[in-house]
N, C-alpha and C positions, 0 to 999 in steps of 0.2 A: 364601815362596808367598804367605801371605796379603796381604802387603804389596803384592806386584805386582798381585794381583787388587784391591786397593783402588784401587790407582792406574788400572788400567783402568775402574773402574766411574766414579771420580771424572773420568775424561775423558768418557764418555758421558752422564753426567747431565745436563749442561747441553742436550744434544744430544735426550734424552729430554724432558726438561722442555719445550724448545722445540717439538717435533713435537706434546706434548700439548696445549699452551696453543694452538698453530695450531690443532688439530682442535677443542678447545671452541669457539674463535671461528668456525670454518666452519661449526660445528652450529647456533652462537646466530645468525650471520648467515643461515641458510639458514632457521630458526625465524620470522626476522622476515620474510622473504620469504613465508612461507607464510600470514602473517596476513591475513585480507580486509581493504581499505583501509576507513577509515571510512566509514559510510553517510552521505551527504549528506542533509540534510533535504529531503524532498520538496518541490517548489514549488508555490505556493499554486493555479497555474492559473487566472488570472482569466479570465474570459469576455472574448473580444475584444469591442468595441462591436456588431459586424455579428452577432456571434453572440447577443448579448444581446437584440437588437431582433428576432431573428426571431420569427414568429407560428406557433403551432401550428396546422398545418394540418388535424390530425386533431380531429374535435368528439368531446367527452367522452360518446360514447353507451355503452349497456351493452356492445356488443360491443367497443368500445375499452377499457373497463373491465376487462371479462373478459380480454382480452389481455393488458392491462397487470399484471391481477394474477396472471396465469400466469408473465409473466417476472420480476415481483417474486419470486414465491416461490423461482424459481429462482437468480437474481442477488443479491438484495438483502435476503431476509428473515433470513438467517443473521446479519448485522450490524445491521440496522435492525428487527428482530422481525417477526414474523409480521402483527401488527396494526400495524407502523409505529411503535412506540413506542420503538425506538432501545434495545431490550434482546433482541437477537437473541444467540444463542450465542457468536457470535465478538465482540460488543461490548466485553466486558470487557478485550480484547486491543486494542482500537483507542480512541484519544482523539477526543473530541467526535464521537460518533454524532449524527445529526441526529434528533429525534423529530418524524416526518412528522404525528403526531396533535395537535402545539401548533399551533394557527392563527398564532401568530407566527413559528413556525420558517421558512416560507416566504413570508412576506407582502411581502418586499422583493427576491424573487428572481422574475424574468420566467421565462416557460416556455422561451426561447431560453438561460437562463444554466443552467436546470436539463437541459437537453438537452446543452449544452456539458459540463456536469460529468460526466454519466452516461457521454457519450461518450469524454471525454479524463482521466475520475477526477479526482480532488483529495485532497490530503495522503495519507492512508493509503488511501483509497478507491481500488481498482483501475480503469483504463478499462473499459467495454463494448467500446469500440474497433470493429473493423468485424465483431464478431460478429453484432450486431444490424442490422437494415435501419432506416432512418431512421423509419419509421412504426411500428416495434415501439419505438423510444426515444419517440417523442410518444405511443403509447398508456401507456408507463411513466409520463410527465410527468402524463398525467392520472389515472391510477391515484393516484398520490402525492398530488397535489393532493386528491384525493377522501377521503383517509384525514382531513385535518383537518377537513372538512366532516361524517365520520360523529361524530365526539366535541360537534361544537355542539350 
């Protein structure tokens, strides 16, 4: 009887091993599909020439700076710092956060380029998108420009 049981087990062993191997492979393949795709690096989002040439239609009045400061506090300070020094709470999680208090930081950027970056984002910086009106973004450009002047 023992010999007969051994023969039956021997006959079923390859089938059991095949089924186990198949299940392991199926689980492995499913696990591979569950992995998120590798994150592609964000495009640098260069400003188109027509955007770079845009002139800020909003004069940097006290009212404009005040509105820009309010928006900055809501959307920008977490990374760029409340004073614009690039040392906000989230700055350690993001590479190359601009220090707006450094006069050299924006000297080669036009207001149109700043508008474009704020509206569309750049690198790890998320876009403002359609959440803000154009004049709000121009006020923000005025405020950001004023941060370097305060340090001089």
